[in-house]
C-alpha positions as CSV (number, residue, x, y, z in Angstrom):
1,M,6.3,-1.9,76.3
2,R,3.9,0.9,77.2
3,Q,5.1,4.4,76.5
4,S,4.8,7.1,79.2
5,P,2.6,9.9,79.0
6,A,5.4,12.0,78.3
7,N,7.2,10.1,75.6
8,R,3.6,9.7,73.8
9,I,3.1,13.4,74.0
10,R,6.7,14.0,72.4
11,L,6.2,11.5,69.7
12,L,2.7,13.0,69.0
13,L,4.4,16.4,68.6
14,K,6.9,15.0,66.3
15,T,4.7,13.3,64.1
16,E,1.4,15.5,64.1
17,G,3.2,19.1,64.6
18,P,1.9,21.7,67.2
19,Q,-1.2,20.5,69.0
20,R,-3.4,22.1,72.0
21,A,-3.5,20.5,75.4
22,A,-6.9,19.4,74.7
23,S,-6.5,17.3,71.5
24,I,-3.4,16.0,73.2
25,G,-5.5,14.9,75.8
26,D,-8.1,13.4,73.7
27,V,-5.4,11.4,71.8
28,L,-3.9,10.2,75.1
29,G,-7.4,9.5,76.8
30,I,-6.8,11.8,79.7
31,T,-8.1,15.3,80.7
32,S,-7.1,18.4,79.2
33,E,-5.6,19.8,82.6
34,A,-3.6,16.1,82.9
35,A,-2.3,17.0,79.4
36,R,-1.3,20.2,80.4
37,Q,0.2,18.8,83.5
38,H,2.6,16.6,81.4
39,L,3.3,19.5,79.1
40,T,4.4,21.9,82.0
41,K,7.1,19.1,83.1
42,L,8.2,18.9,79.5
43,A,8.4,22.4,79.2
44,E,10.3,22.6,82.8
45,D,13.0,20.2,81.1
46,G,13.0,22.3,77.9
47,L,11.7,19.7,75.5
48,V,8.7,21.4,74.4
49,E,6.9,25.2,74.5
50,P,3.8,26.8,74.0
51,L,3.1,29.2,70.9
52,T,0.0,31.4,70.5
53,E,-2.2,30.0,68.3
54,P,-2.7,32.6,65.4
55,G,-6.2,34.0,65.1
56,S,-7.0,32.9,68.4
57,G,-9.6,36.0,68.9
58,R,-10.6,37.8,71.7
59,G,-10.3,36.5,75.2
60,R,-7.5,34.2,76.5
61,P,-5.5,33.4,73.5
62,G,-5.1,29.7,72.5
63,Q,-1.6,28.0,73.0
64,L,0.0,25.6,70.6
65,W,2.5,23.1,72.2
66,H,5.8,22.2,70.0
67,L,8.7,20.4,70.4
68,T,12.0,22.5,71.0
69,L,15.4,21.8,69.3
70,A,16.3,19.6,72.6
71,G,13.0,18.2,72.1
72,N,13.8,17.0,68.5
73,Q,17.3,16.0,69.6
74,T,15.9,13.3,72.1
75,F,15.1,11.2,68.7
76,P,17.6,9.0,67.5
77,D,20.1,10.6,64.7
78,G,22.6,7.8,64.3
79,H,25.9,9.3,66.4
80,A,25.5,12.7,65.4
81,E,28.5,14.3,66.7
82,L,31.0,11.4,65.6
83,T,29.4,11.3,62.1
84,A,29.8,15.4,61.9
85,T,33.4,15.0,63.2
86,L,33.9,12.4,60.5
87,L,32.8,14.6,57.6
88,S,34.5,17.6,58.8
89,T,37.9,16.0,59.1
90,M,37.1,14.1,55.5
91,V,36.4,17.6,53.8
92,K,39.8,19.2,55.3
93,T,42.1,16.1,54.7
94,L,41.1,14.5,51.5
95,G,38.9,17.6,50.1
96,R,35.2,18.1,49.5
97,D,35.8,15.8,45.9
98,A,36.2,13.2,48.0
99,L,32.9,13.4,50.2
100,D,31.2,14.2,47.0
101,T,32.4,10.8,45.5
102,I,31.3,9.1,48.6
103,I,27.9,10.7,48.7
104,S,27.3,9.6,45.0
105,A,28.7,5.7,45.7
106,R,25.7,5.9,48.8
107,E,23.4,7.1,46.3
108,A,24.2,4.5,43.8
109,E,24.1,1.6,46.4
110,T,20.6,3.0,48.3
111,V,19.1,3.1,44.6
112,K,19.9,-0.2,43.9
113,R,18.8,-1.7,47.3
114,Y,15.5,0.2,47.4
115,R,14.8,-0.7,44.0
116,E,14.9,-4.4,45.4
117,E,11.9,-3.5,47.6
118,V,10.0,-1.0,45.1
119,S,9.1,-2.7,42.2
120,A,5.3,-2.2,41.5
121,S,4.2,-0.7,38.3
122,D,1.6,1.4,39.8
123,L,3.2,4.6,41.3
124,A,1.0,4.7,44.4
125,L,2.1,1.6,45.3
126,R,5.4,2.1,44.8
127,I,5.3,5.5,47.3
128,R,3.9,2.9,49.6
129,Q,6.5,0.4,49.9
130,L,9.2,3.5,49.8
131,T,7.2,5.1,52.9
132,A,7.7,1.7,54.4
133,I,11.4,1.4,53.9
134,R,11.9,5.2,55.4
135,T,10.0,4.3,58.4
136,R,11.7,1.1,58.8
137,E,15.1,3.5,58.7
138,G,13.9,5.8,61.4
139,Y,12.5,8.6,59.4
140,M,8.8,8.5,60.7
141,A,7.8,8.3,57.4
142,D,4.2,8.6,56.1
143,S,2.3,9.1,52.6
144,W,-0.9,10.0,51.0
145,M,-2.8,11.1,47.8
146,E,-3.9,14.9,47.6
147,E,-7.0,15.8,46.0
148,D,-5.4,17.1,42.9
149,G,-4.2,13.4,42.0
150,T,-0.5,14.1,43.3
151,F,1.1,12.6,46.2
152,M,3.0,13.5,49.3
153,L,5.5,11.7,51.0
154,V,6.4,13.2,54.6
155,E,9.4,12.3,57.0
156,N,8.8,13.7,60.7
157,H,12.1,12.7,61.7
158,C,15.6,13.0,59.6
159,A,17.4,9.9,60.7
160,I,20.8,11.8,59.3
161,C,20.2,14.9,60.4
162,A,24.0,15.7,61.4
163,A,25.5,14.4,58.2
164,A,23.1,16.6,56.2
165,R,23.6,19.4,58.4
166,A,27.4,19.1,57.4
167,C,26.8,18.5,54.0
168,A,24.1,19.5,51.8
169,G,25.0,17.2,49.5
170,F,23.2,14.2,51.3
171,C,20.0,16.2,51.0
172,R,20.5,16.4,47.4
173,S,21.4,13.1,46.8
174,E,18.2,11.8,48.9
175,L,16.2,13.6,46.5
176,E,17.7,12.2,43.5
177,T,17.5,8.8,45.3
178,F,13.3,9.2,45.4
179,R,13.1,10.2,41.7
180,N,15.1,7.4,40.5
181,V,13.7,5.1,42.6
182,L,9.9,6.1,41.8
183,G,10.3,7.5,38.3
184,A,8.4,10.3,39.0
185,N,8.6,14.0,39.3
186,V,9.8,14.5,43.0
187,E,9.8,18.4,44.7
188,R,10.7,18.8,48.3
189,S,8.4,21.6,49.9
190,E,9.2,21.4,53.4
191,H,13.1,20.9,54.4
192,I,13.8,20.1,58.2
193,L,17.4,21.9,57.7
194,L,15.7,25.1,56.6
195,G,13.4,25.3,60.0
196,A,10.2,22.9,58.8
197,R,9.5,20.4,61.5
198,R,9.4,17.7,58.9
199,C,10.8,17.1,55.2
200,A,8.0,16.6,52.8
201,Y,7.9,15.6,49.0
202,R,5.5,16.4,46.5
203,I,5.3,13.7,43.8
204,S,3.9,13.5,40.7
205,P,3.8,11.0,37.6
206,L,6.6,11.9,34.8
């Protein structure tokens, strides 16, 4: 089923970050003016908003369009309200140690499951295998090699954002999972929970 221009714009801003109207038009195969009309409607719905482009110089300032918090929340988040409520109730009734035990068990199960698919001897291929898994799980993942020989793994969406906001232990656990599965150094360089538009990880051999 073909997506509407509005949905394609939301997905573009989610995966590629802030964009000019002209760039959006080029990707969608429509004019800049048509793109602006769609963006204006999305802005009226509170899903996108423009920012003045840095270094736009004299004359009319350029605009970069990006998703608002409401726009980001239109992407699936695995029953967010229920998840946050359950985690909060668990901590109140059973204590934080119980939640930590569950997070550790989830990490061990995830590492075991991922290793069944991430088994290549080459680090670059292992990263591609992990990227495929994370994309399948809803994280909109992508990966590539940098000029210095390190790798980047980015996740444009957090499929467990509500759980992560309720307990930072989930984010720590996912970082350790990546390190264990890839057998590599993995450092988080961008973090959605700290205000970034995506989570990004720099990966290098041990």
